[in-house]
C-alpha positions in Angstrom: 0.0 0.0 0.0 1.3 3.4 -1.0 1.6 5.9 1.9 -0.5 9.1 1.9 1.1 12.2 0.5 2.0 14.4 3.5 1.6 18.2 3.0 2.5 21.0 5.4 0.2 24.0 5.0 1.8 27.1 6.6 1.1 30.8 7.1 4.4 32.5 7.3 4.8 36.0 8.7 2.4 38.3 10.3 -0.6 37.7 8.0 -3.6 37.1 10.2 -6.1 35.7 7.6 -6.1 31.9 7.2 -9.5 31.1 5.6 -7.9 30.2 2.3 -5.2 28.1 3.9 -7.9 26.2 5.8 -9.9 25.6 2.6 -6.9 24.2 0.8 -6.0 22.1 3.8 -9.5 20.6 3.9 -9.5 20.0 0.1 -6.1 18.2 0.3 -7.3 16.1 3.3 -10.6 15.3 1.5 -8.5 14.1 -1.5 -6.8 11.6 0.8 -3.6 13.5 1.7 -2.3 13.8 5.2 -2.3 17.6 6.1 -0.3 19.3 8.8 -1.6 22.8 9.3 0.9 24.9 11.3 -1.4 27.8 12.1 -0.8 31.5 11.9 2.4 33.6 12.4 5.0 30.9 11.6 8.6 31.8 11.0 10.5 30.3 8.1 12.5 28.3 10.6 9.4 26.9 12.3 8.0 25.9 8.9 11.1 24.1 7.8 11.4 22.3 11.1 7.8 21.1 10.7 8.5 19.9 7.2 11.5 17.9 8.4 9.8 16.5 11.6 6.7 15.5 9.6 8.7 14.0 6.7 6.5 16.1 4.4 6.3 15.5 0.6 5.2 19.1 0.0 4.7 22.4 1.7 2.2 25.0 0.8 2.9 28.6 1.9 -0.1 30.9 2.1 0.8 34.6 2.0 -1.5 37.6 1.7 0.7 40.2 3.4 2.9 41.0 0.4 6.0 39.6 2.2 6.3 36.7 -0.3 9.6 37.9 -1.8 11.2 37.8 1.7 9.5 34.8 3.3 9.5 32.3 0.5 13.2 32.7 -0.4 14.1 32.2 3.3 12.0 29.0 3.5 13.6 27.7 0.3 17.1 28.6 1.6 16.6 26.9 4.9 15.3 23.7 3.2 18.4 23.6 1.1 20.7 24.2 4.1 19.0 21.2 5.8 19.6 19.1 2.7 15.8 18.9 2.0 15.7 19.0 -1.8 12.8 16.6 -2.4 9.9 18.6 -1.0 7.5 20.3 -3.5 7.2 24.0 -2.5 4.0 25.8 -3.6 2.8 29.3 -2.8 -0.7 30.6 -2.6 -2.3 34.0 -2.0 -2.1 37.4 -3.4 1.1 37.1 -5.4 1.6 39.7 -8.2 2.1 37.9 -11.6 5.4 39.9 -12.0 6.8 38.0 -9.0 5.9 34.5 -10.1 8.9 33.9 -12.4 11.3 35.0 -9.7 9.6 32.6 -7.2 9.8 29.7 -9.7 13.5 30.5 -10.4 14.1 30.1 -6.6 12.6 26.6 -6.8 8.9 27.1 -6.1 7.0 24.5 -8.1 3.8 26.5 -8.6 2.0 29.6 -7.5 -1.7 29.6 -7.0 -3.6 32.9 -6.9 -7.0 33.8 -5.5 -9.7 31.8 -7.1 -7.5 28.8 -8.0 -9.7 25.7 -8.1 -8.9 23.4 -5.2 -9.0 20.4 -7.6 -6.3 22.0 -9.7 -4.1 22.4 -6.6 -4.8 18.8 -5.5 -3.9 17.4 -8.9 -0.8 19.5 -9.1 0.5 18.3 -5.8 -0.3 14.7 -6.6 1.6 15.0 -9.9 4.6 16.9 -8.6 5.1 14.6 -5.6 4.9 11.4 -7.7 7.2 12.8 -10.4 
């Protein structure tokens, strides 16, 4: 039997709105994945520690605060420093389209904006983890 895909859903920084992250977490869980939701106000260090401790296959960072070009690079950097190079990193939230190429260049697998269908996110994570 194949083990469930494990996904950490995290809210880095000072953003206090987590409805979208909870909707994604529920959709992933309903699709048969094991979801670890870290809660609000997580530091990049806390997120990476959770990814390592939970042996996650993917991490979804939900950011609405505009701090994505600071927080995401730090998470990716810390993952690399810890030798974690097999975790799929996705970002969701209000990310300007001009920033998407820079995030992908850093190693982010995909960026999902407001209104992204949950099924699209589920299918992306399934495919990226199994690839």
